[in-house]
C-alpha positions, -999 to 999 in steps of 0.1 A, spaced: -1 0 -1 16 32 -12 -4 58 -30 9 86 -50 2 109 -22 23 87 2 51 85 -23 54 123 -24 56 124 14 83 97 21 97 107 55 132 119 62 152 119 94 165 91 119 152 56 115 128 62 145 115 96 129 110 79 96 89 51 111 69 75 131 62 99 102 54 70 79 30 56 103 14 90 108 9 94 70 -5 59 65 -27 59 97 -41 91 85 -49 81 49 -59 46 54 -69 41 91 -50 20 117 -68 -13 109 -60 -11 71 -22 -5 75 2 -33 81 38 -31 95 51 -39 61 33 -9 47 50 13 73 84 -2 67 82 1 30 73 38 32 100 44 59 125 25 39 136 3 69 127 -31 82 104 -48 109 133 -53 133 137 -15 135 100 -10 143 102 -37 169 133 -21 184 119 14 186 81 8 192 75 -29 198 40 -33 183 18 -15 158 -5 -4 187 24 11 207 35 28 175 0 43 172 1 55 208 34 71 203 25 89 172 -9 101 186 4 112 221 33 132 204 10 152 182 -17 157 211 9 170 236 6 207 223 -31 205 219 -36 191 254 -13 220 267 -32 248 251 -66 233 259 -57 229 297 -41 264 298 -73 280 284 -96 259 306 -76 268 337 -80 305 327 -118 298 327 -115 283 360 -98 315 375 -124 337 359 -152 315 374 -139 322 409 -146 360 405 -178 358 386 -203 337 366 -189 311 343 -194 317 306 -203 285 288 -194 298 255 -157 305 269 -155 270 282 -166 256 248 -143 278 229 -113 269 251 -120 232 244 -129 233 207 -109 261 191 -74 245 196 -86 212 183 -100 226 150 -70 250 145 -46 220 148 -58 206 115 -53 240 97 -18 248 107 4 221 92 4 189 73 12 171 106 -19 188 120 -40 175 92 -28 139 96 -34 141 133 -70 154 130 -78 126 104 -63 100 128 -82 114 157 -116 110 138 -107 76 127 -97 64 162 -130 77 177 -149 55 153 -125 25 155 -140 -9 161 -108 -18 181 -114 -10 219 -76 -8 224 -73 20 198 -103 40 213 -86 35 248 -54 53 235 -77 82 224 -96 84 257 -64 81 279 -47 108 259 -75 133 265 -88 122 298 -71 149 319 -83 178 297 -118 162 293 -122 161 331 -112 197 335 -137 206 307 -166 186 323 -157 200 358 -162 235 346 -193 228 324 -210 211 354 -205 243 376 -221 263 347 -251 238 343 -264 236 379 -301 234 370 -302 201 352 -298 165 364 -267 145 361 -284 123 334 -294 153 313 -261 168 317 -243 138 302 -268 135 274 -260 171 264 -223 164 267 -228 134 243 -243 160 218 -213 182 220 -189 153 214 -211 140 185 -210 175 169 -173 178 175 -165 145 160 -187 147 130 -173 182 120 -138 168 126 -144 138 103 -156 161 74 -168 129 56 -183 148 27 -220 143 35 -229 179 45 -209 192 15 -229 169 -8 -261 182 6 -251 219 5 -233 219 -28 -212 248 -40 -210 279 -19 -205 261 13 -172 248 27 -175 220 53 -137 221 58 -137 257 70 -129 251 107 -129 288 116 -165 291 106 -173 257 122 -162 270 156 -179 304 150 -213 287 145 -208 257 166 -199 274 199 -231 297 204 -253 268 191 -240 242 217 -239 269 245 -277 276 240 -283 238 242 -264 235 274 -282 264 289 -317 252 281 -340 248 310 -343 211 321 -362 189 298 -393 169 311 -383 133 318 -394 110 289 -425 89 295 -419 53 301 -431 32 272 -455 4 280 -445 -30 273 -468 -52 253 -473 -88 266 
């Protein structure tokens, strides 16, 4: 497996760097499950023994590639969320600011560099992966930041039940992941004149939309459906 796009991006650097960069390109273009160790070594122009020496397994290679690219994203998100926490001590927490602190860095990452584009695609693929170990890498990488995000959001949403809070959070994550994936569906429906890949506009419209949803009054509990015998 080596597309023309892959061939144009044959990695340079030390053996470890070539392996890591090759894996990033291939995981991004084809998904973790569809990439073999041989695909990676062919693109990195090295051998399986080198991958085993530096990373051990394909799963550990994925974890290394992903955590490395996520480091700066996590750092910025955490810094901005902590600024929101400081502000909240002196006044009311602004839900839009919390959402912006969490979402903006993630979407900007994919616009700034080729590495960022690869990382964003890998992140979308990992979130939908059928492999629980792959999803666990994603969860663990973002756990600290996500807990900080949810902690602030809970303080700003005091008038809804725990159950409704987490349903609303699931809608935030759903919207975030769908926009990240940019699978072409909305673009096909909208046609020309609409750019589903414009992440600046995505955040501009998404943040107030989600903030309104989080600030809605509590929803009436759903009626229990009667079971037919």
